[in-house]
ZAPA-725491 format. One record per atom (N, C-alpha, C): atom name; y, z, x; residue number from 0. Coordinates in steps of 0.2 Angstrom, whole numbers. Each point is the difference from the previous one (the first is absolute). Example, Ala and Ser with C-alpha at 12.3 -4.5 7.8 and 13.67 -1.06 7.14 Angstrom:
<nodes>
> N, -28, 39, 66, 0
> CA, 6, 0, -4, 0
> C, 6, 0, 4, 0
> N, 5, -4, -2, 1
> CA, 6, 1, 4, 1
> C, 5, 3, -4, 1
</nodes>
This chain:
<nodes>
> N, 451, 720, 119, 0
> CA, 7, 1, 6, 0
> C, 3, 4, -3, 0
> N, 3, 3, 4, 1
> CA, 7, 5, -1, 1
> C, 7, -4, 2, 1
> N, 4, 0, -5, 2
> CA, 6, -5, 1, 2
> C, 5, 5, 0, 2
> N, -1, 4, 8, 3
> CA, 6, 5, 3, 3
> C, 5, -6, 3, 3
> N, 5, 3, 3, 4
> CA, 6, -3, 4, 4
> C, -3, -5, 5, 4
> N, -7, 3, 5, 5
> CA, -3, -2, 7, 5
> C, -2, -6, -3, 5
> N, -5, -1, -6, 6
> CA, -3, -6, -1, 6
> C, 1, -6, -2, 6
> N, 8, 3, -3, 7
> CA, 6, -4, -4, 7
> C, 2, -6, 5, 7
> N, 2, 4, 5, 8
> CA, 2, -2, 5, 8
> C, -5, -5, 5, 8
> N, -6, 3, 3, 9
> CA, -5, -5, 2, 9
> C, -1, -6, -2, 9
> N, -1, 2, -9, 10
> CA, -1, -8, -3, 10
> C, 6, -3, 1, 10
> N, 7, 2, 0, 11
> CA, 5, -3, 0, 11
> C, -1, -6, 7, 11
> N, -1, 5, 6, 12
> CA, -3, -3, 4, 12
> C, -3, -5, 4, 12
> N, -6, 2, -5, 13
> CA, -5, -6, 1, 13
> C, 2, -6, -3, 13
> N, 2, 1, -8, 14
> CA, 3, -6, -2, 14
> C, 4, -5, 5, 14
> N, 6, 3, 1, 15
> CA, 4, -2, 4, 15
> C, -5, -3, 6, 15
> N, -4, 4, 5, 16
> CA, -3, -6, 7, 16
> C, -4, -5, -5, 16
> N, -2, 1, -4, 17
> CA, -5, -5, -4, 17
> C, 4, -7, -1, 17
> N, 4, 2, -2, 18
> CA, 7, -6, -4, 18
> C, 2, -2, 7, 18
> N, 2, 3, 7, 19
> CA, 3, -3, 4, 19
> C, -7, -4, 2, 19
> N, -4, 2, 2, 20
> CA, -6, -5, 4, 20
> C, -2, -6, -5, 20
> N, 0, 2, -6, 21
> CA, -1, -8, -4, 21
> C, 4, -4, 2, 21
> N, 8, 3, -2, 22
> CA, 8, -6, 0, 22
> C, -2, 0, 9, 22
> N, -3, 2, 5, 23
> CA, 4, -2, 7, 23
> C, -8, -5, 1, 23
> N, -8, 1, -4, 24
> CA, -3, -2, 2, 24
> C, -2, -8, -4, 24
> N, 2, 2, -6, 25
> CA, 0, -8, -3, 25
> C, 6, -2, -4, 25
> N, 1, 5, -3, 26
> CA, 9, -5, -4, 26
> C, 3, -4, 5, 26
> N, 2, 2, 6, 27
> CA, 4, -4, 5, 27
> C, -1, -6, 2, 27
> N, -8, -1, -1, 28
> CA, -2, -6, 2, 28
> C, 3, -6, -7, 28
> N, 0, 3, -4, 29
> CA, 1, -5, -7, 29
> C, 6, 0, -2, 29
> N, 6, 4, 2, 30
> CA, 6, 2, -2, 30
> C, 6, -5, 4, 30
> N, 3, -2, -3, 31
> CA, 7, -4, 3, 31
> C, -6, -8, 2, 31
> N, -4, -3, -2, 32
> CA, -3, -5, 2, 32
> C, -7, -1, 5, 32
> N, 2, -6, 3, 33
> CA, -7, 1, 3, 33
> C, 0, 3, 7, 33
> N, -3, 3, 3, 34
> CA, 0, 4, 7, 34
> C, -2, -7, 4, 34
> N, 4, -1, 5, 35
> CA, 2, -6, 5, 35
> C, -8, 6, 6, 35
> N, 4, 4, 2, 36
> CA, -4, 2, 6, 36
> C, 0, 11, 1, 36
> N, -5, 1, 1, 37
> CA, 1, 8, -1, 37
> C, -3, 2, 7, 37
> N, 5, 2, 3, 38
> CA, -2, 3, 8, 38
> C, 0, 8, 0, 38
> N, -6, 2, 3, 39
> CA, 0, 8, 1, 39
> C, 5, 3, 6, 39
> N, 4, 6, -2, 40
> CA, 4, 1, 7, 40
> C, -4, 6, 3, 40
> N, 4, 2, 6, 41
> CA, 0, 6, 4, 41
> C, -1, 7, -4, 41
> N, -4, 4, 0, 42
> CA, 1, 6, -5, 42
> C, 4, 4, 4, 42
> N, 3, 4, -3, 43
> CA, 5, 6, 3, 43
> C, 0, 5, -5, 43
> N, 1, 7, 2, 44
> CA, 1, 6, -1, 44
> C, -9, 2, -2, 44
> N, -3, -2, 3, 45
> CA, -9, 3, 0, 45
> C, 2, 9, 2, 45
> N, 3, 2, 2, 46
> CA, -2, 8, 1, 46
> C, 4, 2, -8, 46
> N, 4, -2, -4, 47
> CA, 2, 0, -6, 47
> C, -7, 1, -4, 47
> N, -3, -4, -1, 48
> CA, -6, -2, -2, 48
> C, -7, 7, -1, 48
> N, 1, -1, 8, 49
> CA, -7, 6, 1, 49
> C, 3, 7, -2, 49
> N, 7, 1, -1, 50
> CA, 3, 7, -1, 50
> C, -1, 0, -8, 50
> N, 3, -4, -2, 51
> CA, -1, 0, -7, 51
> C, -7, 0, -4, 51
> N, -5, -3, 2, 52
> CA, -7, 0, -3, 52
> C, -2, 6, 3, 52
> N, 1, 1, 6, 53
> CA, -2, 8, 3, 53
> C, 2, 6, -6, 53
> N, 7, -1, -3, 54
> CA, 2, 6, -3, 54
> C, -5, 0, -5, 54
> N, 1, -7, -6, 55
> CA, -4, 0, -3, 55
> C, -8, 3, -1, 55
> N, -4, -2, 6, 56
> CA, -5, 2, 1, 56
> C, 0, 7, 1, 56
> N, 5, 2, 4, 57
> CA, 0, 9, -1, 57
> C, 1, 3, -7, 57
> N, 4, -3, -3, 58
> CA, 1, 3, -7, 58
> C, -7, 0, -5, 58
> N, -5, -6, 2, 59
> CA, -5, -1, -2, 59
> C, -6, 7, 0, 59
> N, 3, -1, 7, 60
> CA, -6, 6, 2, 60
> C, 2, 7, 1, 60
> N, 7, 1, -2, 61
> CA, 1, 8, -4, 61
> C, -2, 0, -5, 61
> N, 3, -5, -4, 62
> CA, -1, 0, -8, 62
> C, -7, 1, -2, 62
> N, -6, -3, 2, 63
> CA, -6, -1, -2, 63
> C, -4, 5, 4, 63
> N, 3, 4, 7, 64
> CA, -7, 0, 3, 64
> C, 6, 10, 2, 64
> N, 2, 0, 1, 65
> CA, 3, 6, 3, 65
> C, 3, 5, -6, 65
> N, 4, -3, -6, 66
> CA, 2, 2, -7, 66
> C, -4, 0, -5, 66
> N, -6, -3, 0, 67
> CA, -4, -1, -6, 67
> C, 6, -4, -5, 67
> N, 4, -4, 1, 68
> CA, 4, 0, -7, 68
> C, -2, -6, -4, 68
> N, 3, -4, -7, 69
> CA, -2, -2, -2, 69
> C, -4, -6, 2, 69
> N, -7, -4, -3, 70
> CA, -1, -6, 2, 70
> C, 3, -6, -1, 70
> N, 3, 0, -5, 71
> CA, 4, -5, -2, 71
> C, 7, -3, 6, 71
> N, 3, 7, 0, 72
> CA, 3, -2, 7, 72
> C, -2, -2, 7, 72
> N, -6, 3, 2, 73
> CA, -3, -2, 5, 73
> C, -2, -9, -1, 73
> N, -2, -2, -6, 74
> CA, -4, -6, -2, 74
> C, 9, -5, 1, 74
> N, 6, 4, 0, 75
> CA, 5, -5, -3, 75
> C, 2, -1, 10, 75
> N, 0, 6, 2, 76
> CA, 0, -1, 8, 76
> C, -3, -6, 5, 76
> N, -7, 1, -3, 77
> CA, -4, -3, 4, 77
> C, 2, -8, -1, 77
> N, 2, -2, -7, 78
> CA, 1, -8, -3, 78
> C, 8, 0, 5, 78
> N, 2, 4, -3, 79
> CA, 9, -1, 5, 79
> C, -2, -3, 7, 79
> N, -5, 4, 6, 80
> CA, -3, 1, 6, 80
> C, -2, -7, 0, 80
> N, -5, -2, -4, 81
> CA, -3, -6, 1, 81
> C, 7, -7, 1, 81
> N, 3, 2, -6, 82
> CA, 5, -7, 0, 82
> C, 7, 0, 5, 82
> N, 2, 8, 1, 83
> CA, 4, -2, 7, 83
> C, -4, 1, 6, 83
> N, -8, 0, 0, 84
> CA, -3, -4, 5, 84
> C, 1, -7, 2, 84
> N, -1, -3, -6, 85
> CA, -1, -7, 0, 85
> C, 9, -3, 1, 85
> N, 4, 3, -3, 86
> CA, 7, -2, 2, 86
> C, 2, 0, 7, 86
> N, -1, 7, 3, 87
> CA, 1, 0, 6, 87
> C, -3, -3, 8, 87
> N, -7, -1, -4, 88
> CA, -4, -2, 7, 88
> C, -5, -7, -3, 88
> N, 1, -2, -5, 89
> CA, -6, -7, 0, 89
> C, 6, -5, -4, 89
> N, 5, 1, -2, 90
> CA, 5, -5, -3, 90
> C, 4, -1, 6, 90
> N, 1, -7, 1, 91
> CA, 5, -2, 5, 91
> C, 6, -3, -2, 91
> N, 5, 3, 3, 92
> CA, 6, -3, -1, 92
> C, 3, -7, 0, 92
> N, 2, -4, -3, 93
> CA, 2, -9, 1, 93
> C, 5, 0, -2, 93
> N, 2, -8, 3, 94
> CA, 4, -1, -3, 94
> C, -2, -8, -6, 94
> N, 3, -1, -5, 95
> CA, -4, -5, -4, 95
> C, 6, -6, -1, 95
> N, -1, -6, 3, 96
> CA, 4, -6, -1, 96
> C, -1, -2, -6, 96
> N, 6, -1, -5, 97
> CA, 1, -4, -8, 97
> C, 2, -7, 4, 97
> N, 2, -5, -6, 98
> CA, 3, -5, 1, 98
> C, 7, 2, 3, 98
> N, 4, 5, -6, 99
> CA, 9, 0, 1, 99
> C, -1, 6, 4, 99
> N, -3, 4, 3, 100
> CA, 1, 6, 2, 100
> C, -8, 4, 3, 100
> N, 1, 8, 1, 101
> CA, -5, 3, 2, 101
> C, -1, 7, -2, 101
> N, -6, 2, 0, 102
> CA, 0, 7, -2, 102
> C, -1, 4, 6, 102
> N, 4, 6, 0, 103
> CA, -2, 4, 7, 103
> C, 3, 5, -3, 103
> N, -6, 8, 0, 104
> CA, 1, 5, 1, 104
> C, 2, 1, -9, 104
> N, -5, -4, -5, 105
> CA, 1, -1, -6, 105
> C, 6, -2, -4, 105
> N, 4, -2, 4, 106
> CA, 7, -4, -1, 106
> C, 0, -8, 1, 106
> N, 4, -3, -5, 107
> CA, -1, -8, 1, 107
> C, 8, 0, 4, 107
> N, -1, -4, 6, 108
> CA, 7, -2, 1, 108
> C, 0, -9, 0, 108
> N, 4, -1, -2, 109
> CA, 3, -8, 0, 109
> C, 1, -2, 7, 109
> N, -1, -7, 2, 110
> CA, 1, -3, 5, 110
> C, 6, -2, 1, 110
> N, 3, -1, -4, 111
> CA, 8, -4, 1, 111
> C, 5, 7, 0, 111
> N, -3, 6, -2, 112
> CA, 5, 7, 3, 112
> C, -2, 3, 5, 112
> N, -4, -5, 5, 113
> CA, -1, 4, 6, 113
> C, 6, -2, 5, 113
> N, 5, 5, 4, 114
> CA, 4, -3, 3, 114
> C, -1, -2, 8, 114
> N, -3, 4, 1, 115
> CA, -3, 0, 9, 115
> C, -6, 1, 1, 115
> N, -6, -2, 5, 116
> CA, -6, 2, 2, 116
> C, 1, -1, 8, 116
> N, -1, 6, 3, 117
> CA, -1, 1, 5, 117
> C, -7, 3, 4, 117
> N, -1, -1, 5, 118
> CA, -8, 2, 2, 118
> C, 2, 4, 6, 118
> N, -2, 5, 1, 119
> CA, 0, 7, 5, 119
> C, -6, -1, 6, 119
> N, 2, 2, 5, 120
> CA, -5, 0, 6, 120
> C, -6, 2, -3, 120
> N, 0, 4, -2, 121
> CA, -7, 3, 1, 121
> C, -4, -2, -8, 121
> N, 3, -6, -3, 122
> CA, -5, -7, -6, 122
> C, 1, 6, -5, 122
> N, 6, 0, -2, 123
> CA, 4, 3, -7, 123
> C, 4, -4, -3, 123
> N, -2, -2, -5, 124
> CA, 5, -4, -4, 124
> C, 3, 2, -4, 124
> N, 7, 0, 0, 125
> CA, 7, 2, -3, 125
> C, 0, -2, -5, 125
> N, 1, -2, -5, 126
> CA, 4, -3, -5, 126
> C, 7, 4, -5, 126
> N, 5, -3, 3, 127
> CA, 6, 3, -4, 127
> C, 2, -4, -8, 127
> N, 0, 4, -6, 128
> CA, 3, -3, -5, 128
> C, 7, 4, 0, 128
> N, 2, -2, -7, 129
> CA, 7, 1, -2, 129
> C, -1, 9, 2, 129
> N, -6, 3, -3, 130
> CA, 1, 6, -1, 130
> C, -3, 5, 4, 130
> N, -5, -2, 3, 131
> CA, -5, 3, 5, 131
> C, -3, -4, 5, 131
> N, -1, 5, 6, 132
> CA, -6, -5, 5, 132
> C, -7, 3, -1, 132
> N, -5, -5, 1, 133
> CA, -7, -1, -1, 133
> C, -3, 2, 7, 133
> N, -3, 1, 1, 134
> CA, -4, 2, 8, 134
> C, -8, -3, -2, 134
> N, -2, -6, 3, 135
> CA, -5, -4, -2, 135
> C, -5, 2, 5, 135
> N, -5, 5, 3, 136
> CA, -3, 0, 5, 136
> C, -6, -3, 0, 136
> N, -2, -5, 3, 137
> CA, -6, -4, 1, 137
> C, -5, 2, 2, 137
> N, -5, -2, -1, 138
> CA, -7, 3, 3, 138
> C, 0, -4, 8, 138
> N, 2, -6, 0, 139
> CA, -3, -3, 7, 139
> C, 5, -5, -1, 139
> N, 0, -4, 5, 140
> CA, 6, -7, 2, 140
> C, -1, -5, -5, 140
> N, -6, 0, -2, 141
> CA, -3, -7, -6, 141
> C, 2, 2, -7, 141
> N, 1, 7, -1, 142
> CA, 3, 2, -6, 142
> C, 4, -1, -2, 142
> N, 6, 1, 8, 143
> CA, 7, 0, 1, 143
> C, 2, -7, -1, 143
> N, -3, -6, 4, 144
> CA, 1, -6, -1, 144
> C, 0, -4, -7, 144
> N, -7, 1, -3, 145
> CA, 2, -1, -8, 145
> C, 6, 3, -4, 145
> N, 0, 6, 1, 146
> CA, 6, 1, -3, 146
> C, 6, -3, 2, 146
> N, 1, 0, 4, 147
> CA, 5, -4, 4, 147
> C, 1, -7, -2, 147
> N, -5, -2, -1, 148
> CA, 0, -7, -3, 148
> C, 2, -2, -7, 148
> N, -4, 5, -3, 149
> CA, 1, 2, -9, 149
> C, 9, 0, 0, 149
> N, 2, 6, 3, 150
> CA, 7, 1, 1, 150
> C, 4, -6, 0, 150
> N, -1, -3, 6, 151
> CA, 4, -8, 1, 151
> C, -1, -6, -6, 151
> N, -6, 0, -3, 152
> CA, -2, -5, -3, 152
> C, 4, 0, -6, 152
> N, -1, 7, -3, 153
> CA, 4, 2, -7, 153
> C, 7, 0, 0, 153
> N, 2, 4, 6, 154
> CA, 8, 2, -1, 154
> C, 5, -4, 2, 154
</nodes>
């Protein structure tokens, strides 16, 4: 394998995507105590995933078949494409409730730092902390009721 700038960049992106997948899929469930409940959320931004995976696919096709570029770059692009396909389409966003807080978007928020909880007309739960506003898009009314119950019990 040639270690040119493109391959080094692809290796860094692959390592980052792999670490993200491991952190999101494994580490969050064991970190900050016992998991009380994990609720999947409605996916947003599917088109971003289509565009990103499509661009990686176009780069792979261009490098492998049109330009007959280095095989190592084609293999790295294929691995990156598979990882991002998993991240964009197979992995589901979720909120992980712990005893003293919850994980949302890979960040931990303590229950005691929540200032307000609002429910919009279209079923979006809005949580305001001291610094930011979190928008939780529930998949259905049952998930929304479970989230509201946990927030009222814990806060």
